C-alpha positions in Angstrom: -40.1 -8.3 -24.6 -39.3 -10.6 -21.7 -36.7 -12.5 -23.7 -35.1 -9.2 -24.8 -35.0 -7.9 -21.2 -33.4 -11.2 -20.0 -30.8 -11.0 -22.7 -30.0 -7.4 -21.8 -29.7 -8.4 -18.2 -27.4 -11.3 -19.0 -25.2 -9.0 -21.1 -25.0 -6.4 -18.3 -24.0 -9.1 -15.8 -21.3 -10.3 -18.2 -20.0 -6.8 -18.7 -19.9 -6.3 -14.9 -18.0 -9.6 -14.4 -15.5 -8.4 -17.1 -15.0 -5.1 -15.4 -14.6 -6.7 -12.0 -12.0 -9.1 -13.4 -10.2 -6.2 -15.0 -10.2 -4.3 -11.7 -8.8 -7.3 -9.9 -6.1 -7.5 -12.5 -5.3 -3.8 -12.3 -5.3 -4.0 -8.5 -2.5 -6.5 -8.6 -0.3 -4.2 -10.7 2.3 -2.5 -8.6 4.2 -0.6 -11.3 2.7 0.6 -14.5 4.9 2.0 -17.2 3.1 3.6 -20.1 4.6 5.0 -23.3 7.8 6.0 -21.5 10.4 7.9 -23.5 13.7 9.4 -22.2 16.1 11.5 -24.2 19.3 13.2 -23.2 20.8 16.4 -24.8 23.7 15.8 -27.2 26.9 17.1 -25.6 28.0 18.4 -29.0 24.8 20.3 -29.6 23.1 17.9 -32.0 19.7 16.2 -31.9 18.7 14.8 -28.5 19.8 11.2 -27.9 16.9 8.8 -27.2 17.8 6.3 -24.5 14.3 4.7 -24.0 11.4 4.7 -26.5 7.8 3.7 -25.9 8.3 1.5 -22.9 5.1 -0.2 -21.8 5.3 -2.7 -18.9 3.1 -3.8 -16.0 4.8 -5.3 -13.0 2.7 -7.2 -10.4 3.1 -7.0 -6.6 5.6 -9.5 -5.3 7.0 -10.3 -8.8 10.7 -10.8 -9.5 11.5 -9.1 -12.8 14.9 -9.0 -14.6 15.7 -6.3 -17.1 18.1 -7.8 -19.5 19.9 -6.3 -22.5 23.3 -5.3 -23.9 25.3 -2.4 -22.5 23.8 0.9 -23.4 20.2 -0.3 -23.9 18.8 1.8 -21.0 18.4 -0.8 -18.3 19.9 1.4 -15.6 18.1 4.5 -17.0 14.8 2.7 -16.7 15.6 1.6 -13.1 16.6 5.1 -12.2 13.4 6.5 -13.7 11.3 4.2 -11.6 13.3 5.3 -8.5 12.7 9.0 -9.3 16.4 9.5 -9.9 15.7 10.4 -13.6 12.8 12.3 -15.1 10.9 11.0 -18.1 10.8 13.0 -21.3 7.3 11.8 -22.1 5.0 9.1 -21.0 5.0 8.1 -17.3 5.2 5.6 -14.5 2.7 5.0 -11.7 3.4 3.0 -8.6 0.3 1.8 -6.8 -1.4 4.8 -8.4 1.2 7.3 -7.2 4.1 9.0 -8.8 7.7 7.6 -8.4 8.5 10.8 -6.4 5.6 10.2 -4.0 6.8 6.6 -3.5 10.4 7.8 -3.0 9.5 10.4 -0.4 7.5 7.7 1.4 10.7 5.6 1.6 9.1 2.7 -0.3 12.1 2.0 -2.5 15.1 0.1 -1.5 18.1 0.4 -3.9 21.1 -1.9 -4.3 23.8 -0.6 -6.6 26.5 -2.5 -8.4 28.9 -1.2 -5.8 27.4 -1.2 -2.3 28.8 2.3 -1.4 29.6 1.5 2.2 31.1 4.1 4.6 34.6 2.9 5.6 34.5 4.6 9.0 31.2 3.0 10.0 30.9 -0.6 11.2 28.6 -3.1 9.4 25.8 -2.4 11.9 26.2 1.4 11.6 26.2 1.2 7.8 22.9 -0.8 7.9 21.6 1.7 10.4 22.5 4.9 8.5 19.3 5.4 6.4 17.1 4.8 9.5 19.1 7.5 11.4 18.4 9.9 8.5 14.7 9.0 8.8 14.6 9.7 12.5 13.6 6.2 13.5 14.0 5.7 17.3 17.2 4.0 18.4 15.5 1.0 19.9 13.7 0.2 16.7 16.8 0.8 14.6 18.8 -1.6 16.7 16.1 -4.3 16.4 15.8 -3.8 12.6 19.6 -4.0 12.1 19.8 -7.2 14.1 16.9 -8.7 12.0 18.4 -7.7 8.7 21.9 -9.0 9.5 20.4 -12.3 10.5 18.4 -12.3 7.3 21.6 -11.8 5.1 23.7 -14.1 7.2 26.1 -11.5 8.8 25.1 -11.6 12.4 28.7 -12.4 13.4 30.1 -9.5 11.4 28.2 -6.5 12.8 31.3 -4.9 14.4 33.5 -5.4 11.4 34.3 -2.6 8.9 33.9 -2.7 5.1 37.6 -3.3 4.4 37.5 -6.4 6.5 34.8 -8.0 4.3 34.8 -9.8 1.0 33.0 -8.4 -2.0 30.1 -10.7 -1.5 29.8 -9.8 2.2 29.9 -6.1 1.3 27.0 -6.6 -1.1 25.0 -8.4 1.6 25.5 -5.4 3.8 24.1 -3.3 0.9 21.1 -5.5 0.7 20.5 -5.4 4.4 20.7 -1.6 4.4 18.2 -1.4 1.5 15.8 -3.7 3.4 16.2 -2.1 6.8 13.8 0.8 5.8 11.1 -1.7 5.0 10.6 -0.8 1.4 7.9 -2.3 -0.7 10.0 -2.4 -3.9 13.7 -3.5 -4.2 15.6 -2.0 -7.2 18.9 -3.8 -7.9 21.3 -2.5 -10.5 23.7 -5.4 -11.5 24.5 -6.0 -7.8 26.5 -9.2 -8.4 28.3 -8.4 -11.7 31.7 -7.8 -10.1 31.7 -11.0 -8.0 33.3 -14.3 -8.8 30.9 -17.1 -10.0 31.0 -19.1 -6.8 30.1 -16.0 -4.7 27.5 -15.0 -7.2 25.7 -18.3 -7.1 25.6 -18.3 -3.3 24.1 -14.8 -3.4 21.5 -15.9 -6.0 20.2 -18.5 -3.6 20.3 -16.1 -0.7 18.4 -13.4 -2.6 15.7 -15.9 -3.6 15.4 -16.9 0.1 15.1 -13.2 1.2 12.6 -12.5 -1.6 10.4 -15.4 -0.6 10.6 -14.4 3.1 9.9 -10.6 2.6 7.5 -10.8 -0.5 9.1 -7.7 -2.0 8.7 -6.7 -5.6 12.1 -6.9 -7.2 13.5 -5.3 -10.3 16.9 -6.7 -11.1 19.1 -5.3 -13.9 21.6 -7.7 -15.5 23.2 -8.7 -18.8 23.7 -12.3 -17.6 21.1 -14.6 -19.3 21.5 -17.5 -16.9 21.3 -15.2 -13.9 18.0 -13.7 -15.2 16.4 -17.1 -15.9 17.4 -18.5 -12.5 16.1 -15.6 -10.5 13.1 -14.3 -12.3 9.3 -14.7 -12.8 9.7 -12.8 -16.1 12.7 -11.6 -18.1 12.2 -8.3 -20.0 14.6 -8.0 -22.9 15.5 -4.5 -24.0 16.9 -3.6 -27.4 19.7 -1.0 -27.8 19.7 2.5 -29.3 17.1 3.3 -28.3 16.0 0.9 -25.6 12.7 -0.8 -26.4 10.9 -3.8 -24.9 12.0 -6.4 -27.4 10.5 -9.5 -25.6 9.0 -10.5 -22.3 9.8 -14.2 -21.5 7.8 -16.0 -18.8 10.0 -18.2 -16.6 8.0 -21.3 -15.8 10.5 -23.0 -13.5 9.0 -24.2 -10.3 9.8 -22.5 -7.0 11.6 -22.7 -4.7 14.7 -23.0 -6.9 18.1 -24.4 -6.1 21.3 -24.4 -8.2 20.5 -28.0 -9.3 17.7 -26.6 -11.5 20.4 -25.3 -13.9 21.1 -28.9 -14.9 17.5 -29.5 -16.1 16.3 -29.5 -19.7 13.6 -26.9 -18.9 16.2 -24.4 -17.5 18.4 -24.8 -20.6 15.5 -24.4 -23.0 14.5 -21.2 -21.3 18.1 -19.9 -21.5 18.1 -20.7 -25.2 14.7 -18.9 -25.6 16.0 -15.8 -23.9 19.3 -15.9 -25.7 17.5 -16.0 -29.1 15.6 -12.9 -28.0 18.8 -11.3 -26.9 20.9 -12.2 -30.0 18.2 -11.0 -32.4 18.6 -7.4 -31.2 
């Protein structure tokens, strides 16, 4: 009897340890996507068009995730759904145990689009300041935050300039500064560097990693560029087209911090090949 009781006690303790470990793991999950499906009506009256099907993905706090796939695979649709700009057809998304809408209303998302959508009649400082004005943040705090964000993105000397006086890369930095100024917990980036030349893009890659390390944000980054995804990410999520499904999740094992020189290493090129094979098999 004593042996039986001892065995039962040991089993109970093991079960408790397993539950505690599971809870710790779940606690670290910032975004949980479960069985997500999104369909759109057919403009010609036919059957609905399925954009995303059975998406399941857990994203940890502070992780840098790239969503990679060919045009039309639903990368942007998935990002918009996380941001509460698109409603799911079925399945769901939770962010720290809350709905995307609750997170959006709490201003915990920062969004950077492919085009920064700056207001031509507002200076750089006033563009960065605009969302804080809409939130009713006091002027003194707005001023301090704008200064801090411009310093972070390397535009302190350009605060009084206007968008037309900036290069494409500088305009995108303003967009990043504006997204970060509201102190979001999650940064959603939809192909923010795709329209830039390669030299500017590489510089912004290094800047983005520096900002990410300093702010410890969770970043979801949409791209169709394999090298970009490998260089930036902790994991690359490859989506298949028509409808979009998670085809592969590739762990990027490169050491951090990363510099452009890492692109010359065998490990980097092997990871690029691994992701490309997942991409080309779609």
